[in-house]
N, C-alpha and C positions, 0 to 999 in steps of 0.2 A: 148207570147214570151217564147221560150224554154230556159232552162238553158244554152245551148250552145250559144244562142244569147247574153246572159248576161256576159259571161266570160271575154271578152276582156277588158272592162272598168268598170266592176262591182265594183272592190275594190276602184277604183278612185272615182266613183260617190257615192258610199256609204259614203266615207269620206265627201263628200259635203253635205250629208243628215244627218249625225250624229247629234243627239240631236234636230232634227227639229220636231216641232209639226205638226201633220197631217193637211193638207190643209182644210179639212172639219171643223175641230175644230177651225182653224183660221178664216174661213169665218163666222162661227156662232158668234164668239166673235166680229169680225169686224161689222157684220150686226147689232148686238145689240147696237153698238156705233153709227153707221151710221144712223140707222132708225130715231131717234129723230132729228138729224141734217137735214136729208133729208126732213122730215116732215115740219120743220120750214122753210126751203128754199122753199118748195112747196107752203106753205101758203103766203110767202112774194113775191115770184117772179113767181109763176106758175109752173105747172107740166113740161112743155116742157123745160123751162130754168133750172129748178132744175135737170132734168135728164141729160141735156147736161153738166152741171157742174160736176155732179157725174161721168158721163162717162169720162170726161177729167181727173179728179183727180184719178180715179181708174186705168185708162190706164197708167198714169204717174207712179203710184205706181207699176204696173205690170212690166213695163220696168225696173225700178230700182231693183225690186225683181229678175228679170232675170239676170241683171248685177251682183247682189250680189251672186247668185248661181254660175254664171260663174267664179267669182273671187275665189270661194271655190273649183273649179274643177281643181285639179293638172294636168298638162300635156296638158291643153287646152280643149276647147269644141268641140263637134261634135255631130252628130245625135245619136250616140250610148250612149254618156254620157247623152244626153237629154232624151233618152228613159229610162234610169235608174231613172231619177227623177220622172217618172210616179208613182213609188211606193208611193210617198207622196200624190198624188192626189187620189189614190185608197185606201190608209190606212183607217182603221176603216170601211171597206166595203162601202166607199163613192161612188164608181163607180163599176158597173159590166160591164166589157169591153170584147170585142172579138177582139183580134189582128188579122188583116188579112194580114199584111205585115210588116216585121221588118228587114230592111237591113241597110247598111251604108248610103244610100241615101234617103230612104223612110221609114216612120213609119205611118202605117194606122191602125186605129181601129174604132170600133163602140161602143158607149156607149149604153148599153141596159137598165140600171137602173142608175139614177142620184139622189143620196141623197142630193146633193146641191140643186137641184130643189125642192125636197121634204121639205128640211129644210126651204128654203125661203118661200115656200107656208105656212108651219106651222107657221112661224113667221109673216105672213100677208104681206110679201114682194115679193110675186111672180111676181108682175108687174114690179119690178126693178131687179129681180134676174139675168137677162141677163147682166145688168150693173155691178152687184156685182161680178159675176163669169165669165160667158161665154165670155164677151168682153176682158177679160184679156188674154185669151189663145193665140191669134195671136201676141199680143204685148209682152207678156212674152218671147216667143221664140225669138223674135227680140232682146230683151235685153240680152238674154242668148247667142245667136249666130246670128248675122245679116244675116247669110247665110241660116237660117232655116225659112221657110214660112209655113203657115197653110192655107189650103182650107177646109172650112166646109160649107155645104149648109143647114143644119138643126140642131136643138137642141131639146132635151127633154124639156128644160126650156121654150121654146116657143111653146110647144105642139106637137112636132114630136114624132114618135115612137122610134127614136134613134138619137144620135148625130153621125155624120160621120166626124171623124178627119182624115185629110190627110196632114201629115207633110212631107216636102221635104227639102233636103239639096241641095242648089245650090253651088256646090264646086267652080264654077267660079266667084261667086259674091265676091265683095270686102267686107272686114270686118275682122278685126283682130281677130285671135283666142286668146281666153283668156288663 
């Protein structure tokens, strides 16, 4: 994304991000807490059920996080303010991305390197990394602005060469702007 792309809502979105811990650091802390809980659940109720519960809980948390970020975005949410939040996910060299499109209606990029995947693998949690991070992406944007949707067909976390993020704003969809 060029500096010109960021100028419109940059100051507004930066206010929403002020003082925020980078997402990679958050995920490492969360994973350290979740791992023993997940392991105990897996032992008691089995892998499939433990993963389903983890997916449900993390998805709910992601929606609430999206709503919290939206509430801190003065002037309302849109795809440009959403794009500005990307700095939190890339902070600390967490992601190496290539933006292929950044407009008011579409935000497309490919993740070439994902330190989230690397971190979970290092922690022995690669088998649930998609539940701890990747599954949040689509529901976070819904919490942030219900008009934003994500289409992604592959992730580094699950062995692909890159992640293909394709966010779109459906301006005609209902959903109150925050």
